[in-house]
C-alpha positions in Angstrom: 61.4 -79.9 -32.9 63.4 -77.2 -34.5 60.2 -75.3 -35.3 59.1 -75.6 -31.6 62.5 -74.3 -30.5 62.3 -71.3 -32.8 58.9 -70.4 -31.7 59.6 -70.8 -28.0 62.8 -68.7 -28.0 61.0 -65.8 -29.7 57.5 -66.1 -28.3 56.6 -63.2 -25.9 54.4 -65.7 -23.9 57.2 -68.1 -23.3 58.1 -68.5 -19.6 60.6 -70.9 -18.2 59.2 -74.3 -19.0 60.5 -77.6 -17.6 63.4 -78.3 -19.9 65.3 -81.2 -21.3 66.7 -79.0 -24.0 68.4 -76.0 -22.4 68.6 -74.1 -25.7 64.9 -73.7 -26.2 63.2 -75.2 -23.2 61.4 -77.8 -25.3 60.7 -81.5 -24.9 60.3 -83.9 -27.7 57.6 -86.6 -27.5 57.2 -89.5 -30.0 53.5 -89.4 -29.5 53.5 -86.1 -31.6 55.2 -87.6 -34.6 53.5 -87.6 -38.0 51.3 -90.4 -39.0 53.3 -93.4 -40.2 52.4 -94.4 -43.8 54.5 -97.6 -43.4 55.8 -98.9 -46.7 54.8 -95.5 -48.2 56.7 -93.3 -45.8 59.4 -92.5 -48.3 57.2 -92.7 -51.4 55.3 -90.1 -53.3 51.8 -89.5 -51.8 50.3 -90.6 -55.1 51.6 -94.1 -54.5 49.7 -94.3 -51.2 46.5 -92.9 -52.8 46.8 -95.5 -55.6 47.2 -98.4 -53.1 44.3 -97.1 -51.0 42.0 -96.9 -54.0 43.1 -100.4 -55.1 42.2 -101.6 -51.6 38.7 -100.2 -52.1 39.0 -96.9 -50.3 37.4 -93.9 -52.0 38.2 -90.2 -52.4 38.6 -87.6 -49.7 38.5 -88.5 -46.0 37.7 -92.2 -46.7 41.1 -92.5 -48.5 42.9 -91.9 -45.2 41.2 -94.8 -43.5 43.5 -97.1 -45.4 46.2 -98.6 -43.3 49.2 -99.6 -45.3 51.6 -102.3 -44.3 53.7 -101.2 -41.3 51.7 -98.0 -41.0 48.9 -96.4 -39.0 45.3 -95.7 -39.7 43.5 -92.6 -38.5 42.0 -94.4 -35.5 45.5 -95.3 -34.3 46.7 -91.7 -34.7 43.7 -90.5 -32.7 44.5 -93.0 -29.9 48.1 -91.7 -29.9 46.8 -88.1 -29.7 44.6 -89.1 -26.8 47.5 -90.7 -25.1 49.5 -87.5 -25.6 46.7 -85.4 -24.1 46.7 -87.7 -21.1 50.4 -87.3 -20.7 50.0 -83.5 -21.0 47.3 -83.5 -18.4 49.4 -85.5 -15.9 52.4 -83.3 -16.6 50.4 -80.1 -15.9 49.1 -81.6 -12.6 52.7 -82.5 -11.6 53.9 -79.0 -12.4 51.1 -77.6 -10.3 52.0 -79.8 -7.4 55.7 -78.9 -7.8 54.8 -75.2 -7.7 55.7 -74.7 -11.3 52.3 -73.3 -12.3 51.6 -69.6 -12.6 50.1 -67.6 -9.8 46.6 -68.4 -11.1 47.6 -72.0 -11.8 47.4 -71.4 -15.6 50.1 -73.0 -17.6 50.9 -72.2 -21.2 52.0 -75.1 -23.4 53.2 -74.9 -27.0 52.6 -78.1 -28.9 54.1 -78.3 -32.4 53.1 -81.2 -34.5 51.8 -82.3 -37.9 48.3 -81.3 -39.1 47.1 -84.9 -39.3 47.8 -85.5 -35.6 46.3 -82.1 -34.6 43.1 -83.0 -36.6 42.8 -86.3 -34.8 43.5 -84.6 -31.4 40.8 -82.1 -32.1 38.3 -84.8 -33.1 39.1 -86.6 -29.9 38.5 -83.4 -27.8 35.2 -82.7 -29.7 33.9 -86.2 -29.0 35.2 -86.7 -25.4 35.1 -83.3 -23.7 32.7 -80.5 -23.1 33.8 -78.0 -25.8 33.1 -74.3 -26.1 33.4 -73.1 -29.8 31.9 -69.6 -29.1 35.3 -67.9 -29.2 36.2 -69.1 -32.7 35.9 -66.9 -35.7 33.2 -67.9 -38.2 35.8 -69.2 -40.6 37.5 -71.3 -37.8 34.2 -72.6 -36.6 33.2 -73.7 -40.1 36.6 -75.4 -40.5 36.3 -77.3 -37.2 32.7 -78.4 -37.7 33.1 -79.8 -41.2 34.7 -83.2 -41.6 38.2 -81.8 -42.2 40.9 -84.0 -43.6 44.0 -81.8 -43.1 45.3 -78.5 -41.9 47.4 -76.1 -43.9 51.1 -76.2 -43.1 51.9 -73.8 -40.2 48.2 -73.4 -39.3 47.7 -72.3 -35.7 45.2 -73.8 -33.3 44.7 -72.5 -29.8 42.9 -74.4 -27.1 42.3 -73.7 -23.4 42.1 -77.0 -21.5 40.6 -77.3 -18.0 42.1 -80.3 -16.3 40.5 -81.8 -13.2 43.4 -81.9 -10.7 41.8 -84.8 -8.9 41.3 -87.2 -11.8 43.8 -85.8 -14.3 41.1 -85.8 -17.0 40.4 -82.9 -19.3 37.0 -81.6 -18.2 36.4 -78.9 -20.8 38.0 -77.3 -23.8 37.7 -73.8 -25.1 38.7 -73.5 -28.7 40.2 -70.0 -29.4 41.6 -70.7 -32.9 41.5 -73.7 -35.2 43.5 -74.3 -38.3 44.0 -70.5 -38.6 46.4 -69.5 -41.4 45.8 -65.8 -41.6 49.5 -65.2 -41.0 50.2 -66.9 -44.3 48.1 -64.2 -46.1 50.3 -61.6 -44.5 53.4 -63.4 -45.8 52.0 -63.5 -49.3 51.5 -59.7 -49.1 55.1 -59.2 -48.0 56.6 -61.6 -50.6 54.1 -60.9 -53.3 
């Protein structure tokens, strides 16, 4: 939430969003929280990996299918991401009906969350919506089309959603950036 506030107060594209937090114009939403690893939430990641392997899960992506006691599996995270997208669509439609959209009815929304949730949100969009990947760089397109397991911290993804104002469903998605971390290379140059 603090990251979202920092971005929204310094972002040149920020307008005056509906706000429950007057300092930054942001709203928190529990649907955007990080995946729960249950009994391993406060443990080293190696402990989760060892338990997953002991339960018969292999390396890589398969390892994250393991659902620890009290935790979530990737399917549950994807369902939560889909629920958030539905909430977002409904909110955008409400804003439009309340006259809070832009002149051309485009609304900009900054969503800040953890890479695991963004990956599951992206997988949901790819499977459920008409998607246009033609605007992605070659690197971003390769990243989105492979069976990715995570995104780098602070990676930026940029999507344009078209929401059917009658049904509230996302009818199409244009991917502009996905998991892009070029800004990190610039930081390495500055700090290096």
